[in-house]
Structures are given as C-alpha cells and as structure tokens.
C-alpha positions in Angstrom: -46.4 -83.6 18.6 -46.5 -82.9 22.4 -44.1 -84.3 24.9 -45.5 -87.7 25.7 -43.0 -89.9 27.5 -41.1 -87.0 29.1 -43.2 -87.1 32.3 -41.2 -86.9 35.5 -41.3 -89.9 37.8 -42.3 -89.4 41.4 -39.6 -89.4 44.0 -35.9 -89.2 43.1 -35.3 -89.1 39.3 -32.9 -92.1 39.4 -35.7 -94.8 39.6 -35.4 -96.9 36.4 -38.5 -98.7 35.1 -37.4 -102.3 34.8 -38.0 -104.4 31.7 -37.1 -107.9 30.4 -33.8 -108.1 28.6 -33.8 -107.7 24.8 -34.2 -111.0 22.9 -30.9 -112.9 23.2 -29.5 -116.2 22.0 -27.7 -118.8 24.1 -24.3 -120.1 22.8 -26.1 -123.2 21.6 -29.8 -124.3 21.5 -30.8 -125.1 25.1 -33.8 -126.9 26.6 -36.0 -125.6 29.4 -34.5 -128.2 31.7 -31.0 -127.1 31.0 -32.0 -123.4 31.4 -33.6 -124.2 34.8 -30.4 -126.0 35.8 -28.2 -123.0 34.8 -30.5 -120.7 36.8 -30.4 -122.9 39.9 -26.6 -123.1 39.7 -26.4 -119.3 39.4 -28.7 -118.6 42.4 -26.9 -121.2 44.5 -23.5 -119.7 43.9 -24.2 -116.0 43.4 -24.3 -115.0 47.1 -20.7 -116.4 47.5 -19.4 -113.7 45.2 -20.3 -110.9 47.6 -23.2 -108.7 48.3 -26.0 -109.4 50.8 -28.1 -112.5 50.8 -31.4 -110.5 51.2 -30.5 -108.5 48.1 -29.8 -111.7 46.1 -33.1 -113.2 47.4 -34.9 -110.0 46.3 -33.2 -110.1 42.9 -34.1 -113.8 42.4 -37.8 -113.1 43.4 -37.8 -110.1 40.9 -36.2 -112.2 38.1 -38.9 -114.9 38.6 -41.8 -112.5 38.8 -43.7 -110.5 36.2 -42.4 -107.0 35.5 -44.8 -105.0 37.7 -44.2 -107.2 40.7 -40.5 -107.2 40.0 -40.5 -103.4 40.1 -42.2 -103.5 43.5 -39.7 -106.1 44.8 -36.6 -104.2 43.8 -38.0 -100.9 45.0 -38.9 -102.3 48.5 -35.5 -104.0 48.8 -33.7 -100.8 48.1 -32.0 -102.2 45.0 -30.4 -99.5 42.8 -31.0 -100.6 39.2 -28.1 -99.6 36.9 -29.4 -101.4 33.7 -33.1 -101.4 33.5 -33.1 -105.1 32.4 -31.7 -105.9 35.9 -28.4 -107.2 34.5 -26.5 -104.7 36.7 -27.8 -103.5 40.1 -26.3 -102.2 43.3 -27.4 -102.1 47.0 -27.4 -98.9 49.1 -23.9 -99.8 50.3 -22.6 -99.8 46.8 -22.2 -103.6 46.4 -22.6 -104.7 42.7 -24.9 -107.5 41.6 -24.6 -108.8 38.1 -27.4 -111.0 36.7 -26.9 -113.1 33.5 -29.7 -112.8 31.0 -30.5 -116.5 31.4 -31.9 -115.9 34.8 -34.1 -113.0 33.6 -35.6 -114.3 30.3 -35.6 -117.2 28.0 -33.3 -117.3 24.9 -34.7 -117.2 21.4 -33.1 -120.6 20.7 -34.9 -122.4 23.6 -35.8 -125.9 22.3 -38.4 -128.4 23.5 -37.2 -131.0 26.0 -37.0 -134.4 24.3 
C-alpha cells in the first residue's frame, strides 16, 4: 500500500492546498451575465464589511485565477486559508473573509445567455 499522500508540506504544516469548490447549484438557473453581475456586486461591496482592501484584492485575483496561480496569490498576500475552497479565509490580524461559491466557480445550473 505505502503512504502516498501523507507527505509533509514544506514550511508550517497549516498551509492548505486550495481547490475549486465542489459542484454546486444556484437557487435557480442563472446565466453567465447574471453570474458576472452577482460577482461584481459582491466584490464592490465586500470591502465595506471589514477586512483590508489589499486582502480583498488578493482574494479576488485568486478567485479569478487558475488554482496554481491562486495558491501563489494567497500565499504571497499572507492569507490564512480556513476552508481549502477559499470560502473562509483570515488575514494575519485575524480578520475573517467569507467568499460565496458564486465568485469561486460556476454553478451546475448555469444556462446559456439568450
């Protein structure tokens, strides 16, 4: 059998490998345009709920990047990843950042724009 997958990560053991959220469904079928609008609204208002703008900016960049780049972005910004799908993160001061799944991935019931 061996012990593949139990390798230690370099540095502190608290670094979580990030991944896209598990497949999810929006409350009703949603178009790409509606999804983009939801995302814009979230990123426009999120910094007003607390936390630091540069962390929000890093989280947005990570959410919109592919996974390997997203990992580098959160690592370099000093983001502490609580949930490895990025839905819950903290900064080094302990401020909490919650990201809805719709900014991280597309729902399974995404429909074509008419």
